[in-house]
C-alpha positions in Angstrom: -34.5 -75.8 -23.0 -34.9 -72.0 -23.3 -31.9 -69.8 -22.2 -32.8 -66.7 -20.2 -29.2 -65.3 -20.0 -29.9 -62.8 -22.8 -33.0 -61.6 -21.2 -31.2 -61.3 -17.9 -28.2 -59.4 -19.5 -30.7 -57.0 -21.3 -32.6 -56.5 -18.0 -29.4 -55.8 -16.2 -28.4 -53.3 -18.8 -31.8 -51.5 -18.6 -31.4 -51.4 -14.8 -27.9 -50.0 -15.0 -28.9 -47.4 -17.6 -31.8 -46.2 -15.3 -29.4 -45.8 -12.3 -27.0 -43.8 -14.4 -29.8 -41.6 -15.8 -31.3 -41.0 -12.4 -27.9 -40.1 -10.9 -27.2 -37.8 -13.9 -30.7 -36.1 -13.6 -30.0 -35.5 -9.8 -26.5 -34.1 -10.6 -28.0 -31.7 -13.2 -30.8 -30.6 -10.9 -28.4 -30.0 -8.1 -26.2 -28.0 -10.4 -29.1 -25.8 -11.4 -30.0 -25.2 -7.8 -26.6 -24.0 -6.9 -26.4 -21.9 -10.0 -29.7 -20.1 -9.1 -28.6 -19.8 -5.4 -25.3 -18.3 -6.6 -27.1 -15.8 -8.8 -29.3 -14.8 -5.8 -26.3 -14.5 -3.5 -24.7 -12.3 -6.1 -27.7 -10.1 -6.5 -28.0 -9.7 -2.7 -24.4 -8.8 -2.2 -24.9 -6.2 -5.0 -27.8 -4.8 -3.3 -26.0 -4.5 0.1 -23.0 -2.9 -1.6 -25.3 -0.4 -3.3 -26.5 0.8 0.1 -22.9 1.0 1.4 -21.8 2.9 -1.7 -24.6 5.5 -1.3 -23.9 5.9 2.4 -20.2 6.3 2.2 -20.4 9.1 -0.3 -22.2 11.1 2.3 -20.8 13.4 5.1 -19.8 11.5 8.2 -22.2 13.3 10.5 -25.1 15.8 10.5 -22.6 18.4 11.9 -20.2 17.8 9.0 -22.8 18.2 6.1 -21.6 20.8 3.6 -18.0 20.5 4.7 -18.6 22.0 8.1 -16.3 20.9 10.9 -17.5 20.8 14.5 -15.6 22.6 17.2 -15.4 19.6 19.5 -14.7 16.3 17.8 -16.2 13.8 18.5 -18.3 15.4 21.3 -20.3 17.6 18.8 -21.2 14.4 16.6 -24.7 13.0 16.8 -25.4 11.2 20.0 -25.9 7.4 19.5 -29.6 7.5 20.5 -30.3 10.1 17.6 -28.7 8.1 14.7 -31.0 8.0 11.8 -32.7 10.3 9.4 -32.8 14.0 10.4 -35.5 16.6 10.0 -33.3 18.8 7.5 -32.2 15.9 5.2 -32.7 16.3 1.5 -35.7 14.9 -0.4 -34.2 11.4 -0.4 -34.0 11.5 3.4 -30.2 11.0 3.5 -27.6 13.6 3.8 -25.1 12.0 6.2 -23.8 8.4 6.9 -25.8 7.6 9.9 -29.0 8.4 8.4 -29.0 4.9 7.2 -29.4 3.8 10.7 -32.7 1.7 11.0 -33.0 1.7 7.3 -35.5 -0.8 5.9 -36.7 -1.5 2.4 -38.2 -4.3 0.2 -36.7 -4.3 -3.2 -38.2 -6.4 -6.1 -35.6 -7.1 -8.8 -35.4 -9.5 -11.7 -33.8 -11.9 -9.3 -36.5 -11.8 -6.6 -37.6 -10.0 -3.7 -35.0 -8.8 -1.1 -35.6 -7.4 2.3 -32.8 -4.8 3.0 -32.0 -3.5 6.5 -29.1 -1.4 7.8 -27.8 -0.4 11.1 -25.1 2.2 11.9 -23.3 2.5 15.2 -20.3 4.0 16.7 -17.4 1.7 17.3 -14.4 2.1 19.6 -11.1 3.5 18.0 -9.1 0.6 19.2 -11.5 -2.3 18.6 -13.7 -1.7 15.5 -15.7 -4.9 16.3 -16.9 -3.2 19.6 -20.0 -1.0 19.6 -19.9 1.9 22.1 -22.6 4.1 23.4 -20.8 7.4 22.8 -19.6 9.4 19.9 -16.3 8.5 18.3 -14.6 9.2 14.9 -15.6 5.9 13.6 -19.0 4.6 12.5 -19.9 1.0 11.5 -22.7 0.2 9.0 -24.0 -3.3 8.7 -26.4 -3.9 5.7 -28.4 -7.3 5.9 -30.0 -8.6 2.7 -32.4 -11.5 2.9 -34.8 -13.3 0.6 -37.1 -16.2 1.1 -35.1 -18.0 -1.6 -31.8 -17.7 0.2 -30.8 -20.3 2.7 -29.0 -17.5 4.7 -29.0 -13.7 4.9 -26.1 -11.8 3.2 -24.3 -9.2 5.3 -22.2 -6.4 4.0 -20.3 -4.2 6.4 -18.4 -0.9 6.1 -16.4 1.2 8.6 -16.3 5.1 8.0 -13.7 7.1 9.8 -13.8 10.9 10.3 -10.6 12.7 9.4 -9.9 16.4 9.7 
């Protein structure tokens, strides 16, 4: 009589090898997905930080451009409804921090296409998490960077304070 034990052992080894190969392939694919997503997130954070860095190097308010100091602080600062670009801004359109309010751009990079938006608001001196409807010596910027290839948007925040 013919013994099938060797054939069954070989068949079992092939099945076991197939299971190991499929799991290894799945693990490598997952690793590559995580690696690509991490690179996209890094690029998105860099894009958001780039906007923050440009904004924080500018004057606090339109009234402080060129080193001017308003007579009544914070009453002479731009009212919250007028935050955004001013008519006398330079050729780039930005000469003070709050000019980035309602900023929106689409940026194509080697890592993909990013939608970048920014919002600037006044915040309370005692609670910087609280947006207020009047001028203060603190402005909060939130830059949001999104991409169709990211599972969630990236948010970069900055708080700028006016000092005499």
